N, C-alpha and C positions, 0 to 999 in steps of 0.2 A: 504493500500500500504506500502511495506517495505521502511524504511527510507534509505536503500541502493540503491533503484531502480534508483534514478536520476543519479547515478554514472555509469550507464551502459546503452548503447543503443544497442538493438538487431541488429545484423548484422554488427556491428563495432568491429573490433579486433585489438589490438595493440601489435605488436611484439617488444620485448625489450631485447632479449638475448644478442644482440650485445652491448647494453648499459651496461649490467652487466659485460661483458668482459672489457669494457672501464673503469669501476670502478676498476677492477683488475689491468689494465695497469696504471692507475693514482697512485695506491699504489706502483708500481715499481718506479715511479718518486720520491716517498718519502723515498725510501731506500738509505742509504749511498752507495757510489760506492764501498767501501771496508769494510771488517769486518762484524760484526753481524748487521743485520737490521731486527728488529722484526716486521716492517710493512710488511715483506715478507709474513707472514701467511695470511694477508688480501688478497693479490694477489692469493695465493694458494687456499684459500677457494672460493673466488669469481670466479676464473677461472673455477673451477669445477661446481659451481652453473650456470655459463653461459652455459656450455655444456649441463647441464640438461634442462635448459630453452630452448635452441636451439632445442633439440630433440623433446620436446613437440610442439614447433612451427612448426618444420619440418613435424611431423606426421600430425598435423592439416592441414597444407597447402596442403599436398598431398591428404589427405582424402576429402577436399572440392572440388577437381576436379570432384567428382561424380555429383555435382550440375550443372556443365557446360557441362557434357558429353564429356569433352576433356581429353585425357590421361587416359582411363579407367584402364589400367594396373597400372599406378602410383596411381590412386585412391584406388585400391585394396591394394597396398602396404601400403598406408597411413592408411587404416583401420586396417591392421595388426599391424602397429607401434603404433596406438592409443590404441589398445588392450594391447600392452606391457605396456603402461602407466597405464592403469587401473589395470593391474595385478601386478604392482609394481616390475617389473623385474629390476635387478641391471642395472645401467646406462651403465656399460661396455658391458654387454650382449646385451642391446638395440642397441648400435652402431654396435656391431658385427653382430647381426641379420640383421640390415639395410644394411650392406655391402654385405651380402649374397643375399639379395632380389633385390638390385639395380645393374645397369650395373657396370662392373669393377670387379677386383679380390676381394675376401673376405679379411678382415683384418687378419693379421698375428701377433700373440702376440710377435714375436721376431723382428718385423720390424715396422718402422714408417708408419702411424701415431699412430697405436694402442699401440705400445710399451710405449711411453712416457705417453699417455693418461691413460693407465692402472696404471702406477706408480703414476700419479697425483691423481687418485681416491683413491688409497691406502693411500697416504699422507693426503688427505682431510679427509678421514674417521678417521685417527688417530688424526688429529687436532680437530675435533668436538666431538670425543669420546675418550679422552685421558685416558691412563692407568698410574697409579702411579708406578714409579720405574721399568719400563719395560726395558728389554735389547733390543738393536737394532734388529728389525725384519729382515728376510732374504732379503727383498726388499730394505733395506737401502743401501746395497752394490752397487746397481745401481747408487745411487747418489754419492757415494765415487768414483767409477770407472770412472764416467763421469765429475768429477771436479765440482760438484754442492754443495759440503760441504764447510763450511767457513774455516776450518782448515784442513791441510793435516794430514794423519795418523801419520806421524813422527814428528809432531810439538811438541817441548818439553813442551809447556805450554797449551796443548790441554784441552778444556773444556769437562768434561766427561758427556755431555748431548747431546745425539744424535739428539734429536728434535731441539735443538738450532742450531746445525750445518747446518740445512737446512734453517735457517732464514738469508738469504743474498740476495743481488740484483740479482745475477746470477740465483738463484733458483726461485726467484719471476718472472723473465722474462721467464724462462723455463716453468713455470706453464701456463702463458698466451700463450706461443708458443704451448704447448701441446693441448690446447683447440682450438686455431686458426687453427692448422694444421688438426685436425680431422673434424672440422666443414667445412672447405674449401674443404676437400676431399669429403664429402657427397654432398655438393652443386655441385661440379664439375661433379659428376655422373649423374646429371640431364641435362647436356649440350645438348644432342641430343634428348631425347625422349619427351621433354616438349613443344617445339615450334610448335604450330599448328595454322593454319589460322592467324588471326590478333590478337589473344589473347596474351598479353605479356607473355613470358615464365616464368615459375616458377624459372628456373635457373637465369634469369636476375633479377627478383625481389628480390630473396634471396641474390644473389651476391651483389646487390646494397647496402644492409645493412652491408655486411661483407668485401667489397673490401678493406677498410682501414686496416684491419688486415693482409693483404698480405705484407704490406711494412712498417708498423709502427716500428720505430727504437727502441722502448721500448720492442718490441717483438722479432725483428730480428736485431741482432747486426752486421751482415755481416762478422762474424768470424766463426771459426770451430765449436763453441758451438751451432750454429744454427742447426746443424745436430742432436742434442740430443733433 
């Protein structure tokens, strides 16, 4: 018998993507209110990890409907999404495909929630695969134009390090918001088709884990920046 076997019980599954986002949110707490805050990169990386973890859980949850013979259409969608996991499709493409298969309009790269999420993944990819001495990529202008950089372009003492400009509390909160927004969007698409007979709806069970992310003040400030 494998020494790892006692740590797993067949038929029991633990969903923890929401806890990963909470780790990202806790790092927002550790950021200074103004100026550079290098804890922000923890929020940015962990927010992206939370989205990836959620997608795997989401695909699994839908696919298991085949065992209950409830929601066969959603079970088939879940099987497709699980195949995307196996095929190692990029996470942005996974969410995009899910939006096309589920009720509601497909995601649009120029609008929320996909717009910010797409930028988050680009930022995460740079943080975990840094390049030495690179110039700001084209997508960096998104952060400048939306007030997510630490120093404004006309600052006389600007730090000539574009990656450091993204290490601030506003951008840390934005990263958590990007994940919360797209996760809640997918969960919201299950509102109607999942409630059958007396079986608790998948929508309700998923939302129960993520409800806190709708109102957490470390994610949503109640200001104009919430739209980004």
